[in-house]
C-alpha positions as CSV (number, residue, x, y, z in Angstrom):
1,M,109.0,128.0,93.9
2,H,106.9,126.0,96.5
3,L,103.2,125.7,97.2
4,D,103.1,128.1,100.2
5,E,104.6,130.6,97.7
6,Y,101.8,130.3,95.1
7,I,99.0,130.3,98.1
8,E,100.5,133.3,99.0
9,K,100.3,135.1,95.2
10,F,96.9,134.0,95.1
11,L,95.9,135.7,98.1
12,V,97.1,139.0,96.7
13,Y,95.4,138.2,93.2
14,L,91.9,137.6,95.0
15,E,92.6,140.8,96.8
16,D,94.4,143.2,94.3
17,V,93.1,141.9,90.3
18,R,89.5,140.1,91.9
19,G,88.7,143.1,94.0
20,Y,87.4,140.4,96.9
21,S,86.9,141.7,100.2
22,Q,89.7,140.7,103.0
23,T,87.0,138.7,104.9
24,S,87.1,136.4,102.0
25,V,90.3,136.4,101.4
26,L,90.9,135.6,104.9
27,T,88.6,132.8,104.4
28,Y,90.5,131.8,101.2
29,E,93.8,131.9,103.5
30,T,92.6,129.5,106.1
31,A,91.2,126.9,104.1
32,L,94.2,127.0,101.9
33,A,96.7,126.4,104.7
34,Q,95.1,123.9,106.7
35,M,95.5,122.2,102.8
36,Q,98.8,122.9,102.5
37,K,99.8,121.7,106.0
38,V,98.8,117.9,105.3
39,S,98.8,117.8,101.3
40,H,100.9,116.4,99.0
41,F,102.3,118.7,96.2
42,Y,104.8,116.9,93.7
43,E,105.8,116.4,89.9
44,E,105.8,112.4,88.9
45,D,106.3,111.8,85.1
46,G,106.1,115.5,83.9
47,E,103.4,116.3,85.9
48,M,102.2,118.6,88.9
49,L,100.0,116.6,91.2
50,L,98.6,118.0,94.4
51,D,97.4,115.3,96.7
52,I,94.8,116.3,99.1
53,T,93.8,113.1,100.3
54,P,95.0,113.6,104.2
55,F,93.4,117.6,103.9
56,R,90.0,115.2,103.0
57,F,90.4,113.1,106.0
58,A,91.1,116.5,108.2
59,I,87.9,118.0,107.3
60,A,85.6,114.9,107.0
61,K,83.8,115.4,110.5
62,N,83.4,119.2,109.4
63,H,79.5,120.6,108.4
64,K,79.1,119.7,104.5
65,K,79.0,123.1,103.7
66,T,82.1,124.2,105.4
67,I,83.3,121.3,103.7
68,A,82.6,122.3,99.9
69,K,83.9,126.0,100.8
70,K,86.8,124.9,101.2
71,L,87.2,122.2,98.7
72,S,86.0,125.0,96.1
73,A,89.0,127.4,97.7
74,V,91.9,124.2,96.7
75,R,89.9,123.9,93.2
76,S,89.4,127.9,92.5
77,F,93.7,127.5,93.6
78,A,94.4,125.1,91.2
79,K,92.6,126.8,88.6
80,Y,94.4,130.3,89.4
81,L,97.7,128.4,88.8
82,K,96.6,126.9,85.6
83,D,95.1,130.4,84.3
84,Q,97.6,133.1,86.0
85,E,100.5,131.2,86.5
86,K,100.5,128.7,83.4
87,L,100.8,125.6,85.7
88,S,98.5,122.5,85.1
89,V,98.0,120.6,89.0
90,K,96.1,117.3,88.5
91,L,94.1,117.2,92.5
92,I,93.7,114.1,93.7
93,A,90.9,113.0,96.1
94,D,89.0,116.1,94.5
95,E,85.5,114.5,94.8
96,S,85.6,111.6,96.9
97,I,86.8,111.1,100.2
98,K,87.9,107.8,99.7
99,V,91.7,106.9,98.7
100,P,91.6,107.1,94.7
101,Q,92.8,105.0,92.5
102,S,95.2,107.4,91.2
103,L,97.4,107.8,94.5
104,P,100.9,106.7,94.2
105,K,100.4,102.8,94.6
106,P,103.5,100.9,96.8
107,I,105.9,99.1,95.3
108,E,105.9,94.5,96.3
109,E,107.9,94.1,98.1
110,N,109.1,90.8,95.7
111,Y,109.5,93.1,93.0
112,I,111.7,95.7,94.4
113,E,114.1,92.8,95.4
114,E,114.0,91.5,92.4
115,V,115.2,94.6,90.7
116,L,118.3,95.2,93.4
117,Q,119.2,91.6,91.8
118,K,120.5,93.2,88.9
119,A,121.0,97.1,89.5
120,T,124.4,98.2,89.7
121,L,126.2,99.4,92.9
122,E,124.8,103.0,91.6
123,E,121.8,102.1,90.9
124,K,121.5,99.7,94.6
125,L,122.5,102.7,96.5
126,L,120.2,104.8,94.2
127,V,117.1,102.1,95.2
128,M,118.2,101.2,98.5
129,I,118.4,105.2,100.0
130,L,114.9,105.5,98.8
131,Y,113.5,102.6,99.9
132,G,115.4,102.2,103.2
133,L,115.4,106.0,104.4
134,G,111.8,106.9,102.8
135,L,113.5,110.2,101.2
136,R,112.1,112.6,98.7
137,I,113.9,112.8,95.5
138,S,115.0,116.2,96.0
139,E,116.3,115.3,99.6
140,L,118.8,112.8,97.9
141,A,119.6,115.1,95.4
142,S,120.5,117.4,97.8
143,L,122.1,114.4,100.3
144,K,126.2,115.7,100.9
145,L,128.7,113.1,102.3
146,A,129.5,115.6,105.5
147,D,126.1,114.5,106.4
148,I,126.4,110.8,106.5
149,D,128.0,109.9,110.0
150,H,128.2,106.9,112.6
151,G,125.3,105.0,111.1
152,W,123.0,107.9,110.9
153,V,121.8,110.9,107.8
154,R,121.2,114.3,108.2
155,I,118.3,115.2,106.0
156,H,117.6,118.7,104.9
157,G,113.5,118.4,104.1
158,K,110.8,120.7,103.1
159,G,110.7,124.0,105.2
160,N,114.4,123.8,105.6
161,K,113.6,121.4,108.4
162,T,115.9,118.7,109.1
163,R,115.8,115.1,110.8
164,Q,118.3,112.3,111.7
165,L,117.8,109.2,109.9
166,P,119.6,106.1,111.4
167,I,121.2,104.2,108.1
168,L,121.0,100.4,108.0
169,N,123.9,98.2,108.0
170,S,123.5,97.4,105.0
171,I,122.6,101.0,103.3
172,Q,126.0,101.8,105.1
173,V,128.0,98.9,103.4
174,L,127.1,99.9,100.2
175,I,127.9,103.8,100.4
176,D,131.4,102.7,102.1
177,R,131.8,100.1,98.5
178,Y,130.4,103.4,96.2
179,T,131.9,105.9,97.8
180,D,135.7,104.1,97.7
181,Q,135.2,103.4,94.5
182,K,133.0,106.1,92.7
183,M,135.0,108.7,95.2
184,P,132.7,111.4,95.2
185,K,133.9,115.3,96.4
186,K,130.7,116.9,98.3
187,Y,127.7,115.4,97.6
188,L,127.0,111.4,97.6
189,F,125.3,111.2,94.0
190,E,128.0,113.3,91.5
191,K,128.5,113.4,87.6
192,G,131.7,115.1,87.0
193,N,132.4,118.0,89.6
194,A,128.5,118.9,90.0
195,P,125.7,117.1,92.2
196,M,123.2,114.9,89.7
197,N,119.8,116.8,90.0
198,S,116.6,115.2,91.0
199,A,115.7,114.4,87.3
200,Q,118.6,112.8,86.5
201,L,118.5,110.2,89.2
202,R,114.8,109.6,88.7
203,Y,115.9,109.0,85.1
204,K,118.0,106.6,86.3
205,L,115.7,104.9,88.8
206,T,112.7,104.2,86.3
207,G,114.7,102.8,83.6
208,L,115.8,100.6,86.3
209,F,112.6,99.6,86.8
210,K,111.8,99.3,83.6
211,A,114.3,97.1,82.4
212,S,112.2,94.8,84.8
213,G,108.7,95.5,83.5
214,I,108.0,97.4,86.5
215,K,106.4,101.3,86.1
216,A,108.2,102.7,89.4
217,T,108.9,106.2,90.3
218,P,110.7,107.9,93.4
219,H,107.8,109.0,95.0
220,Q,106.6,105.4,95.1
221,L,109.5,104.2,96.9
222,R,108.5,106.8,99.6
223,H,105.2,105.6,99.6
224,S,106.2,101.6,99.4
225,F,109.1,102.9,102.7
226,A,105.8,103.8,104.9
227,T,103.4,101.6,103.7
228,H,105.8,98.7,104.2
229,L,107.1,99.4,107.7
230,L,103.2,100.2,108.9
231,N,101.8,96.5,107.7
232,H,105.3,95.1,109.8
233,G,104.1,96.7,112.8
234,A,105.9,100.3,112.8
235,R,104.1,103.0,114.9
236,I,102.6,105.5,112.9
237,A,104.4,108.3,115.1
238,D,108.1,107.1,114.0
239,V,106.6,106.7,110.5
240,S,105.9,110.0,110.3
241,E,109.0,111.4,112.1
242,L,110.9,109.2,109.5
243,L,108.7,111.0,106.7
244,G,109.7,114.2,108.0
245,H,105.2,115.2,108.3
246,A,104.8,118.2,110.0
247,T,101.9,116.0,112.0
248,M,100.6,113.1,112.0
249,A,97.4,113.5,110.0
250,T,100.2,113.6,106.5
251,T,100.7,110.0,107.9
252,Q,97.8,108.2,108.3
253,V,96.9,108.4,104.6
254,Y,99.4,105.5,104.8
255,T,97.2,103.3,107.3
256,K,94.0,103.4,105.2
257,L,95.7,102.0,102.0
258,G,97.1,99.3,104.6
259,S,93.2,98.7,105.6
260,V,91.7,99.0,101.8
261,K,94.2,96.1,100.9
262,K,93.7,94.2,103.9
263,M,90.0,94.6,103.3
264,Q,90.1,93.1,99.8
265,E,92.2,90.5,101.1
266,Y,89.5,89.4,103.4
267,M,87.4,89.8,100.5
268,K,88.9,87.4,98.3
269,A,89.9,84.6,101.3
270,H,86.7,84.3,103.4
271,P,84.5,81.1,102.2
272,L,81.2,83.4,102.4
273,A,82.6,85.7,99.7
274,K,82.6,82.7,97.6
275,S,79.1,81.9,98.1
276,E,78.3,85.0,96.7
277,E,80.1,84.6,93.7
């Protein structure tokens, strides 16, 4: 079930079960719609996470009482998911507007290169597509051969939105080698006559990185794709489009991550920092 469907059920619950007035329900609806538009709702290591960091940035200039009300609506929604839907969701960036430590960290470029050198053809293609195109694991699981054509790939993303992504030459070579060797029938990644699901692909990826002593998830590779592009000078508007974000506000979380890293490096490297030790 998608996040917007859970929100709709929550609003019905507030009105029909809790007896909230239409005005109160509308207040919840407005806050949750704004939150859902920019936040990340995903599964990682068997745990459901709701990262509201972009939402915190979006409402940062609101009056403190308004911010408190909107965050209260989000917390009430998370409690509803746990109590009524039996779905435990961890809120990220619930307390502080700062980028939380629990936000999935990008994987260092040299670590990715190290893992690729040890990977099989299938494993290498799995990593290269997730990292090279910034796909969600669900998007990769549903990727059909018919969606790959002449250096471009058509991705069917969240909310039934479709985006066209350019395929790097190195990835196209891997795809050609892989399809010649494995001869998939309909989907790029198949097992038997059925497409590999998200869980199967995630298991392969985490196992590959674990063999090199690195804890990594598909979502981290998506973070790495965005962060590394921005660190190397890509425009945020272009990265936002490649990721399939509805607004650039969602993508701006990666610029914040980059700024934090730059500040940390500056504090370590500047001569005056040593005099303060």
